[in-house]
N, C-alpha and C positions, 0 to 999 in steps of 0.2 A: 185366929182371925178367920172368919167365914169367907169363903171364896164367893165373890159377887159375880153375877153373870152380866157381862157388858152388853149394852144394847146400842145399835146404831141410832144416832140422833141424841143420845145422852151425853152429858158432860164427861169428858175424859178424866179419869182419876189423876189428880195432880201428883207430882213427884219432884224430889230434889235428891239427886244421887251423884256419886262420884263417877267421872268419866275417865277414859284412858289417859288424859293429860293431867290427872289428879286434881282437876277443878270440878266443882259441882255444876251440874246441868239441871234445869228444871223445866217443867212444861211451859212455864211463863216465858222462858227464853225463846220459844217458838211462836209466840203470839203474833198473829198477822201473817203467818205463812202456814203452808201445809206441812204436816209431819208424818213420815212413814216410820212408825215405831215397830221394829220387828224383833221378836223374841226367838231365840234359838238355844238349843241345848248346850253346846260346848265348842269352844275354840279348837281349831286344828283337826276337827273330825271331817270326814268326806262331805256329808250333806251340808254342814254348816259352812265349810270352806267354799263350796260351790255357790251357795246362796249369797255369801258375802261378796264373792268375786262378781257375781251377776249384778248385785246392787252397785258395786264399784264401776262396772263397765257401762252402766247407764246413769251414773251420777250426774253427768252434764245435762241429760234430758230432764231429770228430776229438778235440777237447779233452774233450768229454763222455765219450769212451771212453778217457781217459788215454793219448792218442796225440799225439806231436809230429810235425810235418811239417818236413822239412829238405830244401832243394834243393841240388844240387851241379853246378857246371860249372867249366870252366877259366877263366872270366872273372875279372877282377881285382876286388878289394874295391870300388874306385871305380865300376866298371861295375855291380856288384851294387847299390850304393847308389842309383844313377840308376834302375835297373830297379825296385827296391823303391819308391822315391819316386813314380815315374811311375804305377805300378799299385797303390799302397797295400798292398803285401805286408807282412804282419805276422809271417811266419815267417823263420827264418834261412836265408841262402844262403851256402854254403861256397865259398871261392875256392881251388879245387884247381889253381893255376897250374902246379905241377910235374907234375900228372897222376898222382901216386902213389896217391891215393885211387881214382881212376878205374881204374887198373891193378889195384889190390888187389881191387876188386869186379868185375873182368873186363868193364868196359863200354868200355874204350878199344880200339876194334877198327878193322879195315880196312873202309872203306865205299866205295861206288861211286856216282857220279852222272854221268849222260851218258857212260858209258864210262871216266871218269877215276877212278882209285883214290886214296884218301887215308885218313889216320887221323883218327878222330873218336869222339865219345861216342855210343854206341848208347843211345837213350832207354830207360831201365830204371828200375824202381822195386823197392826191396827193403823188405819189411815185416819188422821185427826185433821179437821179443817182449821182454817185460820182463826176461828172463834173458840177453839178448844173443845169442839164437839166431835164425837166419833162419827165419821162419815161412812166407814166400811170396816168390817172385821173379816179376817181370813183365818178361820180356825183350821187346825190340822193340815197345815200347808204341805203340799208336795212341791219340792224345790223346782223341778223342771217346768218352765213356763210361768212360774209365779211372778217374777219381777216384771215381765211383760204385761201380765194381767193387771198388776197394780198400776203400771203406767197407763194402760188403756182406761182403767176405771178413773184414775185421777184426771185424765183428759176429759172424760165425760162429766165428771162432777164439777170441774172448773167451768165447763160450758154452761151448765145449769145455773151456776152462781153468777155468771156475768150477764 
């Protein structure tokens, strides 16, 4: 499958994928509300843990703005459950073990570490509006300050829509 380049204003790629509660979640489940879909490399790693905990600490703020937060990685449902339990995460984590969702959002990319090339998830957040369109894309996310930036942008985008 060719990796597509997402564009702001375009329709978000649809998905139906198993979540940590072993039920399927789809893009349609979020119709009429904002969706913060964030892709991260791996449960239990320092950067991914910090990012998840920062989203969790601001979950009430997102909720007040009619926005759901959903994390995505290639980890299994069982690993997601351990991650959620250890850090008291209250939002869904999608288990994209096949990598189809990561590919459809263009986040499965070639990475390099110490000169070694490998395929992996590029930390990316996609803000999807209530109509299912991509409102904002945050590629190559740096964890520090990211969640606050998403909240600030969501606040501005909601003002523009009302």
